[in-house]
C-alpha positions as CSV (number, residue, x, y, z in Angstrom):
1,M,-26.2,-73.2,-77.8
2,I,-22.7,-71.8,-77.0
3,V,-23.8,-68.1,-78.3
4,R,-26.5,-68.4,-75.9
5,R,-24.2,-69.3,-73.0
6,G,-21.8,-66.8,-74.0
7,A,-24.9,-64.1,-73.7
8,A,-25.6,-65.1,-70.3
9,A,-22.4,-65.2,-69.1
10,A,-21.9,-61.5,-70.8
11,L,-25.4,-60.5,-69.3
12,T,-24.3,-61.9,-65.9
13,V,-21.2,-60.1,-65.9
14,A,-23.0,-56.7,-67.2
15,L,-25.4,-57.1,-64.4
16,L,-23.0,-57.8,-61.6
17,A,-21.1,-54.6,-63.2
18,T,-24.2,-52.6,-63.0
19,G,-25.2,-53.9,-59.4
20,C,-21.5,-53.6,-58.3
21,A,-21.7,-49.6,-59.7
22,A,-25.1,-49.0,-58.1
23,Q,-24.0,-50.5,-55.0
24,Q,-20.9,-48.1,-55.1
25,K,-22.8,-45.0,-55.8
26,G,-25.4,-46.1,-53.0
27,T,-22.6,-45.9,-50.5
28,T,-21.3,-42.8,-51.8
29,Q,-24.7,-41.5,-50.8
30,Q,-25.1,-43.0,-47.6
31,E,-21.4,-41.4,-46.7
32,G,-22.8,-38.0,-48.1
33,A,-26.1,-38.7,-46.1
34,A,-24.1,-38.6,-42.6
35,V,-23.0,-34.9,-43.3
36,P,-25.7,-33.0,-44.6
37,G,-25.0,-29.8,-46.2
38,V,-21.0,-30.5,-46.2
39,T,-18.9,-31.3,-49.3
40,G,-15.5,-30.9,-49.7
41,T,-15.6,-27.0,-50.4
42,T,-18.9,-25.7,-48.8
43,I,-20.9,-26.3,-45.5
44,K,-24.4,-25.2,-46.0
45,V,-26.8,-23.0,-43.1
46,G,-29.8,-21.5,-42.8
47,G,-31.8,-19.7,-40.0
48,V,-35.2,-18.8,-38.6
49,L,-35.9,-15.3,-37.6
50,T,-39.1,-13.3,-37.1
51,K,-39.1,-11.6,-39.9
52,T,-42.9,-10.7,-39.7
53,S,-45.5,-9.8,-36.8
54,A,-48.8,-9.0,-36.1
55,S,-47.5,-6.7,-33.5
56,G,-44.7,-5.6,-36.2
57,Y,-41.9,-7.1,-34.2
58,S,-38.9,-8.2,-36.2
59,T,-35.5,-9.4,-36.1
60,K,-35.1,-9.6,-39.6
61,D,-31.7,-7.4,-39.6
62,A,-30.2,-10.6,-37.8
63,E,-29.8,-11.8,-41.3
64,I,-27.8,-9.2,-42.6
65,G,-25.6,-9.7,-39.7
66,A,-24.6,-13.3,-40.3
67,K,-24.2,-12.8,-43.8
68,A,-21.6,-10.2,-43.0
69,R,-19.7,-12.6,-40.9
70,F,-19.9,-15.4,-43.1
71,E,-19.0,-13.3,-46.2
72,R,-15.8,-12.2,-44.1
73,A,-14.8,-15.9,-43.4
74,N,-15.4,-16.9,-47.4
75,A,-13.3,-13.7,-48.1
76,E,-10.3,-15.2,-46.0
77,G,-10.7,-18.8,-47.6
78,G,-13.4,-20.3,-45.5
79,V,-13.1,-22.9,-42.5
80,H,-10.4,-25.5,-43.3
81,G,-10.8,-25.1,-47.1
82,R,-15.0,-24.8,-46.7
83,K,-16.5,-21.9,-47.4
84,I,-20.0,-21.2,-45.9
85,E,-23.2,-21.1,-48.3
86,F,-25.5,-18.9,-46.7
87,I,-29.0,-19.6,-47.9
88,G,-30.7,-17.1,-46.1
89,A,-33.5,-17.2,-43.1
90,E,-36.9,-18.3,-43.0
91,D,-39.8,-16.4,-41.5
92,D,-41.4,-17.9,-38.7
93,G,-44.0,-14.9,-38.4
94,Q,-43.6,-15.1,-34.3
95,D,-45.7,-18.6,-34.7
96,A,-44.1,-21.6,-33.3
97,A,-45.9,-24.0,-35.6
98,K,-44.5,-22.0,-38.4
99,G,-41.0,-22.2,-36.8
100,D,-41.3,-25.7,-36.3
101,A,-42.1,-26.1,-40.1
102,A,-39.1,-23.9,-41.1
103,A,-37.0,-26.0,-38.9
104,K,-37.8,-29.2,-40.8
105,K,-37.7,-27.7,-44.4
106,L,-34.1,-26.4,-43.6
107,V,-32.8,-29.8,-42.5
108,Q,-35.2,-32.0,-44.6
109,K,-35.2,-30.5,-47.9
110,D,-32.4,-28.0,-48.1
111,Q,-30.2,-30.1,-46.1
112,V,-28.5,-27.7,-44.1
113,F,-25.6,-28.5,-41.8
114,A,-26.8,-26.1,-39.1
115,L,-29.1,-23.5,-38.5
116,V,-27.6,-19.9,-37.9
117,P,-29.2,-17.7,-36.9
118,V,-32.3,-18.4,-35.0
119,H,-33.7,-15.3,-33.8
120,A,-37.4,-15.7,-33.0
121,P,-39.2,-15.5,-29.3
122,N,-41.7,-18.3,-30.0
123,F,-39.5,-20.4,-31.9
124,G,-41.0,-24.0,-31.9
125,G,-38.5,-25.8,-33.7
126,A,-36.4,-26.9,-30.8
127,A,-37.4,-30.2,-29.9
128,F,-36.9,-31.3,-33.7
129,L,-33.4,-29.9,-34.2
130,E,-32.7,-31.8,-30.5
131,Q,-34.0,-35.1,-31.9
132,Q,-32.1,-35.0,-35.2
133,G,-28.9,-33.6,-33.5
134,V,-28.7,-30.6,-35.7
135,P,-26.9,-27.6,-34.1
136,W,-28.4,-24.1,-34.1
137,F,-26.9,-20.7,-33.0
138,G,-28.7,-17.7,-31.9
139,W,-30.6,-15.6,-29.0
140,A,-31.4,-17.8,-26.4
141,T,-34.1,-15.8,-24.9
142,G,-36.8,-18.7,-24.5
143,P,-36.8,-21.7,-22.2
144,Q,-36.9,-24.2,-25.4
145,W,-33.0,-23.3,-25.9
146,C,-32.4,-24.3,-22.2
147,G,-31.0,-27.9,-21.3
148,T,-30.4,-29.0,-25.1
149,K,-27.2,-30.4,-26.6
150,T,-27.5,-28.9,-29.9
151,G,-28.9,-25.1,-29.2
152,F,-26.0,-22.4,-28.5
153,G,-27.2,-18.9,-27.7
154,Y,-24.6,-16.7,-28.0
155,N,-24.8,-15.6,-24.8
156,G,-25.8,-18.7,-22.9
157,C,-29.5,-19.9,-21.6
158,L,-31.3,-16.6,-20.5
159,A,-34.1,-19.1,-18.5
160,P,-32.3,-20.9,-16.1
161,K,-34.1,-23.5,-13.9
162,Q,-34.0,-22.8,-10.0
163,G,-30.6,-23.3,-8.7
164,A,-28.8,-22.8,-12.1
165,G,-26.8,-19.9,-12.3
166,S,-28.1,-16.5,-12.9
167,Q,-27.0,-13.4,-14.1
168,T,-25.4,-10.4,-12.1
169,W,-23.9,-8.3,-14.8
170,W,-26.7,-5.8,-15.2
171,G,-27.0,-4.9,-11.5
172,R,-23.4,-5.2,-10.8
173,Q,-22.8,-2.8,-14.2
174,M,-25.3,-0.3,-12.9
175,A,-23.6,-0.3,-9.3
176,D,-20.1,0.3,-10.9
177,L,-22.1,3.4,-12.9
178,L,-23.8,4.8,-10.3
179,G,-20.6,4.7,-7.7
180,G,-22.2,2.0,-5.7
181,A,-25.3,0.0,-4.5
182,E,-25.5,1.2,-1.0
183,G,-28.8,2.7,0.1
184,K,-30.1,2.9,-3.4
185,S,-33.8,1.2,-4.4
186,V,-35.1,-0.8,-7.3
187,Y,-38.2,-1.1,-8.5
188,V,-38.9,-3.7,-11.7
189,Q,-41.8,-3.4,-13.8
190,T,-42.6,-6.3,-16.2
191,S,-45.8,-7.1,-18.1
192,D,-48.0,-10.0,-17.1
193,S,-46.6,-12.4,-20.1
194,S,-44.7,-15.6,-18.9
195,G,-41.3,-14.4,-20.3
196,S,-41.4,-10.6,-18.7
197,K,-42.5,-12.2,-15.3
198,Y,-39.4,-14.8,-15.7
199,G,-37.2,-11.6,-16.7
200,G,-38.6,-9.5,-13.7
201,T,-37.2,-12.6,-11.4
202,T,-33.9,-13.1,-12.8
203,I,-33.1,-9.2,-13.3
204,S,-34.6,-8.4,-9.7
205,Q,-32.1,-11.1,-8.4
206,S,-29.4,-9.0,-10.4
207,F,-29.8,-6.1,-8.8
208,T,-29.8,-7.5,-5.5
209,A,-27.1,-9.6,-5.8
210,A,-24.9,-6.3,-6.8
211,G,-26.4,-4.7,-3.2
212,F,-29.5,-2.5,-4.4
213,K,-32.7,-2.8,-2.1
214,L,-35.5,-4.0,-4.0
215,V,-38.7,-2.4,-2.9
216,G,-40.9,-3.5,-5.6
217,V,-42.1,-5.9,-8.9
218,N,-45.0,-5.4,-10.6
219,S,-46.5,-8.1,-13.2
220,G,-49.7,-6.5,-13.6
221,L,-49.2,-4.7,-16.9
222,P,-51.2,-5.9,-20.1
223,A,-48.7,-7.7,-22.3
224,A,-51.0,-7.1,-25.3
225,A,-51.1,-3.5,-25.7
226,P,-49.9,-0.5,-23.8
227,P,-52.7,0.5,-21.1
228,P,-55.2,3.7,-21.6
229,D,-54.2,5.0,-18.5
230,W,-50.5,5.0,-16.7
231,L,-51.3,6.5,-13.5
232,P,-52.2,3.7,-11.7
233,Y,-48.6,1.9,-12.4
234,V,-47.1,5.4,-12.0
235,N,-48.7,6.1,-8.5
236,K,-47.1,2.4,-7.2
237,I,-43.8,3.4,-8.5
238,M,-43.5,6.9,-7.1
239,T,-44.5,5.2,-3.4
240,S,-42.9,2.1,-3.5
241,N,-39.8,3.1,-1.5
242,G,-41.5,3.9,1.6
243,G,-44.0,6.4,0.2
244,K,-41.3,7.8,-2.2
245,A,-40.1,7.3,-5.5
246,P,-37.1,4.6,-6.2
247,D,-33.4,5.4,-7.1
248,I,-34.0,3.1,-10.3
249,V,-36.7,2.0,-12.4
250,V,-36.0,-1.1,-14.2
251,S,-38.4,-2.1,-17.2
252,V,-38.8,-5.8,-18.4
253,I,-41.3,-5.0,-21.1
254,A,-40.7,-5.7,-24.8
255,G,-41.5,-3.0,-27.3
256,T,-40.8,0.7,-27.9
257,K,-44.2,2.0,-27.4
258,F,-44.6,0.4,-24.0
259,N,-41.3,2.0,-22.5
260,V,-42.1,5.4,-24.2
261,G,-45.8,5.2,-22.5
262,L,-44.3,4.4,-19.2
263,Y,-41.3,6.8,-19.0
264,S,-43.1,9.5,-20.3
265,A,-45.9,9.0,-17.5
266,L,-42.9,8.8,-15.0
267,K,-41.5,12.1,-16.2
268,R,-44.7,13.8,-15.7
269,A,-45.2,12.8,-12.5
270,G,-41.8,14.5,-11.7
271,Y,-39.3,11.4,-11.5
272,K,-35.9,12.0,-11.2
273,G,-34.2,8.8,-10.5
274,V,-32.7,6.3,-13.3
275,L,-34.5,4.6,-16.1
276,T,-33.0,1.5,-17.3
277,D,-34.2,-1.2,-19.7
278,A,-32.9,-4.4,-22.2
279,T,-34.8,-2.8,-25.6
280,S,-34.3,1.0,-25.6
281,Y,-30.5,0.8,-27.6
282,D,-32.6,0.9,-30.7
283,A,-31.1,3.7,-33.5
284,A,-35.4,3.8,-35.2
285,I,-36.1,5.7,-31.5
286,L,-34.1,8.5,-32.9
287,K,-36.2,9.2,-35.9
288,D,-39.4,9.8,-33.8
289,P,-38.7,12.9,-31.7
290,A,-41.5,11.7,-29.2
291,S,-39.9,8.8,-28.4
292,A,-36.2,10.2,-28.4
293,Q,-37.4,12.7,-26.0
294,A,-39.2,9.9,-23.5
295,L,-36.0,8.0,-23.7
296,E,-33.6,10.8,-23.2
297,G,-31.3,9.6,-20.3
298,V,-32.7,6.0,-20.5
299,I,-29.8,3.5,-19.6
300,A,-30.4,0.3,-22.2
301,A,-28.7,-2.8,-21.1
302,P,-27.4,-4.7,-24.3
303,M,-25.4,-8.1,-24.1
304,F,-23.2,-7.0,-26.7
305,E,-20.6,-4.3,-27.0
306,P,-22.0,-1.0,-28.0
307,F,-21.8,0.3,-31.6
308,E,-20.3,3.2,-30.4
309,S,-17.5,1.5,-28.9
310,T,-13.7,2.0,-30.1
311,A,-13.1,-2.1,-29.7
312,P,-11.4,-3.2,-32.7
313,E,-13.9,-6.0,-32.9
314,I,-16.8,-3.3,-33.3
315,A,-14.8,-1.7,-36.2
316,Q,-14.4,-5.0,-37.9
317,L,-18.3,-5.6,-37.7
318,K,-19.1,-2.4,-39.1
319,Q,-16.4,-3.2,-41.9
320,D,-18.1,-6.2,-42.5
321,V,-21.8,-5.2,-42.5
322,E,-20.9,-2.0,-44.7
323,K,-19.6,-4.5,-47.3
324,V,-22.5,-6.6,-48.0
325,A,-25.0,-3.7,-47.1
326,P,-23.9,-0.7,-47.4
327,G,-25.9,2.2,-45.7
328,T,-27.3,-0.3,-43.0
329,V,-28.5,0.9,-39.8
330,L,-26.5,-1.2,-37.0
331,T,-29.1,-2.6,-34.8
332,Q,-29.4,-5.2,-32.0
333,H,-30.9,-7.5,-34.1
334,L,-28.2,-7.5,-36.7
335,A,-25.5,-7.7,-33.8
336,I,-27.1,-10.9,-32.7
337,G,-27.1,-12.4,-36.2
338,Y,-23.3,-11.4,-36.3
339,W,-22.0,-12.6,-33.3
340,A,-24.4,-16.0,-33.6
341,A,-22.2,-16.6,-36.9
342,D,-19.1,-15.8,-35.4
343,I,-19.4,-18.6,-32.9
344,F,-20.7,-20.9,-35.1
345,L,-17.7,-20.5,-36.8
346,D,-15.0,-20.6,-34.1
347,M,-16.7,-24.0,-33.2
348,L,-15.9,-25.0,-36.8
349,D,-12.3,-24.2,-37.0
350,K,-12.1,-25.8,-33.5
351,T,-13.8,-29.3,-34.6
352,G,-11.2,-29.5,-37.4
353,K,-11.6,-30.6,-41.4
354,D,-12.9,-33.7,-40.8
355,L,-16.2,-32.3,-39.9
356,T,-19.7,-34.3,-38.9
357,R,-22.5,-32.8,-36.6
358,E,-21.6,-35.6,-34.1
359,K,-17.9,-34.1,-34.2
360,F,-18.8,-30.7,-34.1
361,L,-21.3,-31.4,-31.1
362,A,-18.7,-33.0,-29.4
363,T,-16.4,-30.2,-29.8
364,G,-19.6,-27.6,-28.6
365,N,-20.5,-30.0,-25.7
366,G,-16.6,-30.3,-24.5
367,S,-15.2,-27.9,-22.7
368,Y,-15.5,-24.9,-25.2
369,T,-14.6,-21.9,-24.4
370,Y,-14.6,-18.7,-26.6
371,E,-13.8,-14.8,-25.7
372,N,-14.7,-12.1,-27.7
373,A,-14.8,-8.4,-26.6
374,G,-17.8,-7.9,-28.8
375,F,-20.1,-10.3,-26.8
376,G,-17.9,-11.3,-23.8
377,R,-17.4,-15.1,-23.6
378,I,-19.3,-18.3,-24.0
379,Q,-18.5,-21.5,-22.4
380,Y,-20.3,-25.0,-23.3
381,P,-21.4,-27.0,-21.8
382,K,-22.2,-24.8,-18.9
383,D,-24.2,-22.2,-20.8
384,H,-26.4,-24.8,-22.0
385,S,-28.3,-24.0,-18.5
386,E,-27.2,-20.5,-17.5
387,P,-26.6,-17.1,-19.1
388,N,-22.6,-16.2,-20.0
389,G,-22.8,-13.1,-17.5
390,C,-21.5,-10.6,-19.9
391,G,-23.2,-7.0,-20.6
392,A,-22.8,-3.3,-21.4
393,L,-24.6,-0.2,-20.8
394,V,-25.4,2.5,-23.2
395,K,-27.0,5.8,-22.5
396,L,-29.1,7.9,-24.4
397,E,-27.9,11.6,-24.2
398,N,-28.3,14.7,-25.8
399,G,-30.3,12.5,-28.6
400,A,-27.3,10.2,-28.9
401,F,-26.1,7.1,-28.0
402,Q,-23.6,6.7,-25.8
403,V,-21.0,3.9,-24.1
404,A,-21.9,4.0,-20.5
405,K,-19.9,0.7,-19.5
406,S,-18.1,-1.7,-22.0
407,M,-18.9,-5.1,-21.9
408,K,-18.0,-7.0,-19.2
409,C,-18.2,-10.3,-17.7
410,F,-19.3,-11.5,-14.0
411,D,-20.1,-14.5,-12.0
412,N,-23.4,-16.2,-11.7
413,V,-25.3,-16.6,-8.8
414,P,-27.8,-19.7,-8.1
415,L,-31.4,-18.7,-9.1
416,K,-33.8,-18.6,-6.2
């Protein structure tokens, strides 16, 4: 009987000890779960890109840019002793549902702390990330970025609502380049996609705010494929300025094929004015003689300091990329991935060693400001609802890109 009681007592002690250990283990897991992707030595991140698409559009180079910036941070010891564990980027195939699934995989299965970079025009994971309180960084090209507390575009929100700040930098940079806007006319050509139309509104206002005269906005161009006949569009442009051609034609069309077609047709019609767009700063263009000829003289408007710049920040970017991917051709998408990662690292540093998502977001949404010659400046929470107001100009001249205007920031004006 005594033996049984002793055995029972021993069993009770053992069970209590086991239960205590299990309870302690459970507490540790709960504490770990409160900071997903974070250990004492690492911070896990991954991204979502449009690596493939039916149209051939791809942002895959953003992965190289982000990796290059993270690798330098790791070589320097990480951020507050933690190195970045970059697991790469998922491909959303330019499909919103796939983007949502990719975001959920990264958060729920891979347990990342944040999504960096996110560079997908039709990204569908915004609502999930906002609901979960997961930070995400990239190019805020669509309205899904705007008005959030978790989405941080490297150049702010590019789809502001009426009354919110809207960029003036493109128009003002062009005015400075051309010796002033007085007496000069502008025509804006967009496609019939919602994004292109919206861009036509904000960019038109950018030029009028700079003092140019807006003589036309045409959004009748089909977005699915270049038209078989450009003549109807060219005729409207060539007579838009009181029967004459405008001084400047702004193309708000996604895709090199569209711009090559439009510019070639305008040049055949005798257009001698200035052509400008946001997408023609692309080294791949130079590989195709027909494209290079069509885009000769075109002024592109990237929202980062051009690779041809002598700025130390650009020399550092080139050095970082060469270390992780020797011989890589520098592209706009690569730059976006790099600068998105750079801002994420700065926000991490300012948050401090005691890292949680809540503290990180409090830093990002608490009068956060960061300036860098590579992309200008960013100010949050203000830039959750408006663009950062910064950009540069690059001209294709004699088959080579040249810096026309270096990165500069201008005040926004309320969108009408």
